[in-house]
VOBAVEX-311886 format. One record per residue (C-alpha): residue number from 1; residue in three letters; x, y, z. Coordinates in Angstrom, 2 decimals. Layout:
<sites>
@n = NUM	res = ALA	px = X	py = Y	pz = Z
...
</sites>
This chain:
<sites>
@n = 1	res = UNK	px = 0.34	py = 0.22	pz = 0.20
@n = 2	res = UNK	px = 0.82	py = 3.61	pz = -0.75
@n = 3	res = UNK	px = -0.37	py = 5.90	pz = 1.84
@n = 4	res = UNK	px = 0.34	py = 9.45	pz = 1.36
@n = 5	res = UNK	px = -1.47	py = 12.99	pz = 2.14
@n = 6	res = UNK	px = -3.03	py = 11.99	pz = 5.11
@n = 7	res = UNK	px = -4.56	py = 14.27	pz = 7.62
@n = 8	res = UNK	px = -3.57	py = 17.33	pz = 5.45
@n = 9	res = UNK	px = -2.76	py = 20.21	pz = 8.84
@n = 10	res = UNK	px = -6.90	py = 19.82	pz = 9.78
@n = 11	res = UNK	px = -6.81	py = 16.22	pz = 11.79
@n = 12	res = UNK	px = -5.01	py = 15.40	pz = 15.44
@n = 13	res = UNK	px = -4.70	py = 12.18	pz = 17.33
@n = 14	res = UNK	px = -4.18	py = 9.95	pz = 14.13
@n = 15	res = UNK	px = -1.94	py = 7.89	pz = 12.31
@n = 16	res = UNK	px = -1.69	py = 7.06	pz = 8.59
@n = 17	res = UNK	px = -2.44	py = 3.07	pz = 10.10
@n = 18	res = UNK	px = -4.22	py = 3.36	pz = 13.33
@n = 19	res = UNK	px = -5.16	py = 0.50	pz = 15.60
@n = 20	res = UNK	px = -6.84	py = 0.29	pz = 18.72
@n = 21	res = UNK	px = -6.94	py = -2.78	pz = 21.10
@n = 22	res = UNK	px = -6.03	py = -6.53	pz = 21.01
@n = 23	res = UNK	px = -5.76	py = -7.53	pz = 17.43
@n = 24	res = UNK	px = -4.42	py = -11.24	pz = 17.30
@n = 25	res = UNK	px = -2.69	py = -12.17	pz = 14.55
@n = 26	res = UNK	px = -2.85	py = -8.57	pz = 12.78
@n = 27	res = UNK	px = 0.16	py = -7.86	pz = 10.46
@n = 28	res = UNK	px = 1.08	py = -4.34	pz = 8.70
@n = 29	res = UNK	px = 3.80	py = -5.05	pz = 6.60
@n = 30	res = UNK	px = 5.23	py = -3.50	pz = 2.94
@n = 31	res = UNK	px = 3.43	py = -0.20	pz = 3.49
@n = 32	res = UNK	px = 4.78	py = 3.20	pz = 2.51
@n = 33	res = UNK	px = 3.21	py = 6.07	pz = 4.44
@n = 34	res = UNK	px = 4.33	py = 9.65	pz = 3.67
@n = 35	res = UNK	px = 3.07	py = 13.13	pz = 4.61
@n = 36	res = UNK	px = 1.32	py = 12.30	pz = 7.59
@n = 37	res = UNK	px = -0.09	py = 16.07	pz = 8.78
@n = 38	res = UNK	px = -1.75	py = 17.04	pz = 11.86
@n = 39	res = UNK	px = -3.19	py = 20.01	pz = 13.37
@n = 40	res = UNK	px = -0.04	py = 22.07	pz = 14.53
@n = 41	res = UNK	px = 0.59	py = 23.33	pz = 16.97
@n = 42	res = UNK	px = -2.16	py = 22.03	pz = 19.33
@n = 43	res = UNK	px = -3.29	py = 18.80	pz = 18.12
@n = 44	res = UNK	px = -2.20	py = 15.64	pz = 19.75
@n = 45	res = UNK	px = -0.22	py = 14.29	pz = 17.22
@n = 46	res = UNK	px = 0.35	py = 12.44	pz = 13.62
@n = 47	res = UNK	px = 2.26	py = 9.62	pz = 13.06
@n = 48	res = UNK	px = 2.97	py = 7.56	pz = 10.64
@n = 49	res = UNK	px = 1.61	py = 3.99	pz = 12.25
@n = 50	res = UNK	px = 0.11	py = 4.10	pz = 15.63
@n = 51	res = UNK	px = -0.43	py = 1.64	pz = 18.28
@n = 52	res = UNK	px = -3.13	py = 2.96	pz = 20.09
@n = 53	res = UNK	px = -4.33	py = 2.01	pz = 24.00
@n = 54	res = UNK	px = -4.50	py = -1.82	pz = 24.02
@n = 55	res = UNK	px = -2.92	py = -2.43	pz = 20.75
@n = 56	res = UNK	px = -1.34	py = -5.78	pz = 21.19
@n = 57	res = UNK	px = -0.51	py = -8.95	pz = 19.40
@n = 58	res = UNK	px = 0.52	py = -6.81	pz = 16.36
@n = 59	res = UNK	px = 3.75	py = -7.87	pz = 13.67
@n = 60	res = UNK	px = 4.44	py = -4.09	pz = 11.82
@n = 61	res = UNK	px = 7.29	py = -5.11	pz = 9.71
@n = 62	res = UNK	px = 9.04	py = -3.76	pz = 6.37
@n = 63	res = UNK	px = 7.15	py = -0.63	pz = 6.10
@n = 64	res = UNK	px = 8.59	py = 2.94	pz = 5.21
@n = 65	res = UNK	px = 7.69	py = 5.56	pz = 6.78
@n = 66	res = UNK	px = 8.81	py = 9.59	pz = 5.40
@n = 67	res = UNK	px = 7.47	py = 12.78	pz = 6.53
@n = 68	res = UNK	px = 4.93	py = 12.50	pz = 9.74
@n = 69	res = UNK	px = 4.31	py = 15.77	pz = 12.24
@n = 70	res = UNK	px = 3.98	py = 13.11	pz = 15.01
@n = 71	res = UNK	px = 6.80	py = 10.86	pz = 14.44
@n = 72	res = UNK	px = 6.83	py = 7.43	pz = 12.55
@n = 73	res = UNK	px = 5.87	py = 5.13	pz = 15.34
@n = 74	res = UNK	px = 3.86	py = 5.53	pz = 18.29
@n = 75	res = UNK	px = 3.18	py = 2.79	pz = 20.64
@n = 76	res = UNK	px = 0.46	py = 4.44	pz = 23.36
@n = 77	res = UNK	px = -0.29	py = 2.80	pz = 26.70
@n = 78	res = UNK	px = -1.19	py = -0.72	pz = 27.99
@n = 79	res = UNK	px = 0.29	py = -2.58	pz = 24.58
@n = 80	res = UNK	px = 1.42	py = -6.68	pz = 24.93
@n = 81	res = UNK	px = 3.52	py = -8.28	pz = 22.48
@n = 82	res = UNK	px = 3.74	py = -5.77	pz = 19.63
@n = 83	res = UNK	px = 6.89	py = -6.62	pz = 16.94
@n = 84	res = UNK	px = 8.21	py = -3.56	pz = 15.29
@n = 85	res = UNK	px = 11.09	py = -4.86	pz = 12.98
@n = 86	res = UNK	px = 13.09	py = -4.40	pz = 9.71
@n = 87	res = UNK	px = 11.48	py = -0.82	pz = 8.83
@n = 88	res = UNK	px = 12.55	py = 2.29	pz = 8.24
@n = 89	res = UNK	px = 11.12	py = 5.09	pz = 10.17
@n = 90	res = UNK	px = 11.85	py = 8.32	pz = 9.46
@n = 91	res = UNK	px = 9.62	py = 11.33	pz = 10.98
@n = 92	res = UNK	px = 11.84	py = 13.77	pz = 8.46
@n = 93	res = UNK	px = 9.50	py = 16.85	pz = 8.95
@n = 94	res = UNK	px = 11.46	py = 20.24	pz = 10.58
@n = 95	res = UNK	px = 8.01	py = 21.10	pz = 12.53
@n = 96	res = UNK	px = 8.07	py = 17.36	pz = 13.96
@n = 97	res = UNK	px = 6.81	py = 17.69	pz = 17.91
@n = 98	res = UNK	px = 8.21	py = 14.55	pz = 18.75
@n = 99	res = UNK	px = 10.84	py = 12.10	pz = 18.20
@n = 100	res = UNK	px = 11.33	py = 9.49	pz = 15.40
@n = 101	res = UNK	px = 9.82	py = 6.75	pz = 17.73
@n = 102	res = UNK	px = 7.39	py = 7.25	pz = 20.87
@n = 103	res = UNK	px = 6.54	py = 4.66	pz = 23.19
@n = 104	res = UNK	px = 4.26	py = 5.94	pz = 25.99
@n = 105	res = UNK	px = 4.18	py = 3.22	pz = 29.37
@n = 106	res = UNK	px = 1.70	py = 4.77	pz = 31.64
@n = 107	res = UNK	px = -1.79	py = 3.28	pz = 32.90
@n = 108	res = UNK	px = -0.68	py = -0.08	pz = 34.10
@n = 109	res = UNK	px = 0.93	py = -1.44	pz = 31.31
@n = 110	res = UNK	px = 2.21	py = -4.36	pz = 32.34
@n = 111	res = UNK	px = 2.33	py = -7.31	pz = 30.55
@n = 112	res = UNK	px = 2.14	py = -11.03	pz = 31.80
@n = 113	res = UNK	px = 4.94	py = -11.78	pz = 29.23
@n = 114	res = UNK	px = 7.14	py = -9.23	pz = 30.62
@n = 115	res = UNK	px = 7.20	py = -7.47	pz = 27.04
@n = 116	res = UNK	px = 5.37	py = -5.15	pz = 25.71
@n = 117	res = UNK	px = 7.25	py = -4.19	pz = 22.75
@n = 118	res = UNK	px = 10.01	py = -5.64	pz = 20.75
@n = 119	res = UNK	px = 11.72	py = -3.01	pz = 18.65
@n = 120	res = UNK	px = 14.11	py = -4.95	pz = 16.51
@n = 121	res = UNK	px = 16.29	py = -4.16	pz = 13.32
@n = 122	res = UNK	px = 15.01	py = -1.08	pz = 12.20
@n = 123	res = UNK	px = 16.68	py = 1.79	pz = 10.62
@n = 124	res = UNK	px = 15.47	py = 5.36	pz = 12.42
@n = 125	res = UNK	px = 15.89	py = 8.68	pz = 10.99
@n = 126	res = UNK	px = 14.57	py = 11.53	pz = 13.13
@n = 127	res = UNK	px = 14.89	py = 15.14	pz = 13.02
@n = 128	res = UNK	px = 14.61	py = 15.70	pz = 16.31
@n = 129	res = UNK	px = 16.64	py = 14.66	pz = 20.01
@n = 130	res = UNK	px = 16.05	py = 12.24	pz = 21.18
@n = 131	res = UNK	px = 15.53	py = 9.75	pz = 18.51
@n = 132	res = UNK	px = 13.55	py = 7.62	pz = 20.65
@n = 133	res = UNK	px = 11.25	py = 9.44	pz = 23.56
@n = 134	res = UNK	px = 9.80	py = 7.52	pz = 25.78
@n = 135	res = UNK	px = 7.07	py = 8.77	pz = 27.98
@n = 136	res = UNK	px = 6.08	py = 7.89	pz = 31.51
@n = 137	res = UNK	px = 8.92	py = 5.48	pz = 32.07
@n = 138	res = UNK	px = 6.81	py = 3.42	pz = 34.82
@n = 139	res = UNK	px = 7.65	py = 0.19	pz = 32.77
@n = 140	res = UNK	px = 10.20	py = 0.30	pz = 30.52
@n = 141	res = UNK	px = 12.19	py = -2.47	pz = 30.91
@n = 142	res = UNK	px = 8.84	py = -4.09	pz = 29.22
@n = 143	res = UNK	px = 10.53	py = -2.75	pz = 25.50
@n = 144	res = UNK	px = 13.13	py = -4.12	pz = 24.04
@n = 145	res = UNK	px = 15.70	py = -3.05	pz = 21.83
@n = 146	res = UNK	px = 17.92	py = -4.99	pz = 19.55
@n = 147	res = UNK	px = 19.70	py = -4.32	pz = 16.13
@n = 148	res = UNK	px = 18.18	py = -0.54	pz = 15.44
@n = 149	res = UNK	px = 20.26	py = 1.62	pz = 13.49
@n = 150	res = UNK	px = 19.95	py = 5.29	pz = 13.82
@n = 151	res = UNK	px = 21.24	py = 7.95	pz = 11.36
@n = 152	res = UNK	px = 23.33	py = 10.46	pz = 12.78
@n = 153	res = UNK	px = 22.73	py = 12.92	pz = 9.51
@n = 154	res = UNK	px = 20.39	py = 14.47	pz = 11.67
@n = 155	res = UNK	px = 21.13	py = 14.44	pz = 14.93
@n = 156	res = UNK	px = 22.60	py = 17.46	pz = 16.78
@n = 157	res = UNK	px = 23.55	py = 15.71	pz = 19.93
@n = 158	res = UNK	px = 23.93	py = 11.87	pz = 19.14
@n = 159	res = UNK	px = 23.42	py = 10.33	pz = 22.40
@n = 160	res = UNK	px = 21.78	py = 7.20	pz = 22.62
@n = 161	res = UNK	px = 18.91	py = 7.17	pz = 25.48
@n = 162	res = UNK	px = 19.37	py = 4.70	pz = 28.56
@n = 163	res = UNK	px = 16.28	py = 2.99	pz = 27.38
@n = 164	res = UNK	px = 17.67	py = 2.34	pz = 24.50
@n = 165	res = UNK	px = 21.26	py = 0.77	pz = 25.49
@n = 166	res = UNK	px = 22.72	py = -1.17	pz = 23.07
@n = 167	res = UNK	px = 20.15	py = -2.13	pz = 21.33
@n = 168	res = UNK	px = 20.40	py = 0.66	pz = 18.91
@n = 169	res = UNK	px = 23.82	py = 1.79	pz = 16.91
@n = 170	res = UNK	px = 24.33	py = 5.35	pz = 15.87
@n = 171	res = UNK	px = 24.94	py = 4.65	pz = 12.45
@n = 172	res = UNK	px = 27.49	py = 7.14	pz = 10.10
@n = 173	res = UNK	px = 26.49	py = 7.25	pz = 6.47
@n = 174	res = UNK	px = 22.98	py = 5.64	pz = 6.16
@n = 175	res = UNK	px = 20.16	py = 7.86	pz = 4.26
@n = 176	res = UNK	px = 17.04	py = 6.69	pz = 2.58
@n = 177	res = UNK	px = 17.08	py = 7.99	pz = -1.25
@n = 178	res = UNK	px = 14.28	py = 7.83	pz = -3.69
@n = 179	res = UNK	px = 14.21	py = 9.03	pz = -7.29
@n = 180	res = UNK	px = 10.63	py = 10.71	pz = -7.03
@n = 181	res = UNK	px = 7.75	py = 11.36	pz = -4.43
@n = 182	res = UNK	px = 6.13	py = 8.19	pz = -5.02
@n = 183	res = UNK	px = 8.97	py = 5.73	pz = -5.14
@n = 184	res = UNK	px = 9.32	py = 3.84	pz = -1.83
@n = 185	res = UNK	px = 12.52	py = 5.16	pz = -0.14
@n = 186	res = UNK	px = 15.62	py = 2.86	pz = -0.05
@n = 187	res = UNK	px = 18.03	py = 2.71	pz = 2.81
@n = 188	res = UNK	px = 21.47	py = 3.31	pz = 1.17
@n = 189	res = UNK	px = 24.69	py = 3.02	pz = 3.68
@n = 190	res = UNK	px = 28.10	py = 4.14	pz = 2.92
@n = 191	res = UNK	px = 26.48	py = 5.60	pz = -0.53
@n = 192	res = UNK	px = 26.02	py = 1.79	pz = -1.73
</sites>
C-alpha cells in the first residue's frame, strides 16, 4: 500500500495506520506511508503507525514511513507482545513535535509475558533529539531494543537514550533515497 497526504493539517490524534485494542494475528507489513500532517501546534499528534491504547499482538514489519509531524511510530499505553521490526522510520519533518519513535508506557502497562514492544532491526531517521522518546517510564524494562540503526545525519546531539542502550547504534552514512516522490525510498549505507 502507498498511503500519502494524510490529515492535511486539519486532523489530530491520528496515524497513517491506526490500531486500537487486542488484535491477535494482525500484520502491518510492506506499506509506504508519507506526509502524515496533523493540526499544529495544538493537536495531539500525527504518526505514521499509531498503536493506540491496548493495541496488542501486532507485527509491524517492512514498512517505510517518511514525513510525519508526530514521529514515525507511536505505541500508546497498555500494549502486549507487539513486534516492530525491519522498518525504515523517518519523521523527516522540520516541524515534527516528537522524536522518530515514541512509546508511552503509562496506565498499568504490565504485560504478563514481560514485554510490551520488541523493537528490532529498524532504521530510524529522526529530526529531533532524542530519536526515541519514552514517556511515563514506569515499565520501560518491558520494551526490548535490538539491532536498530539510527542515522546521525540529523542528530545535533547523537546520544543514545538509556532505554535503548546497546539495542541501538548510531550509524554513520545511512540515508533514505528515492528518485521521485511516489517511489519507495531505499535505505542506503555508505553510498551503496
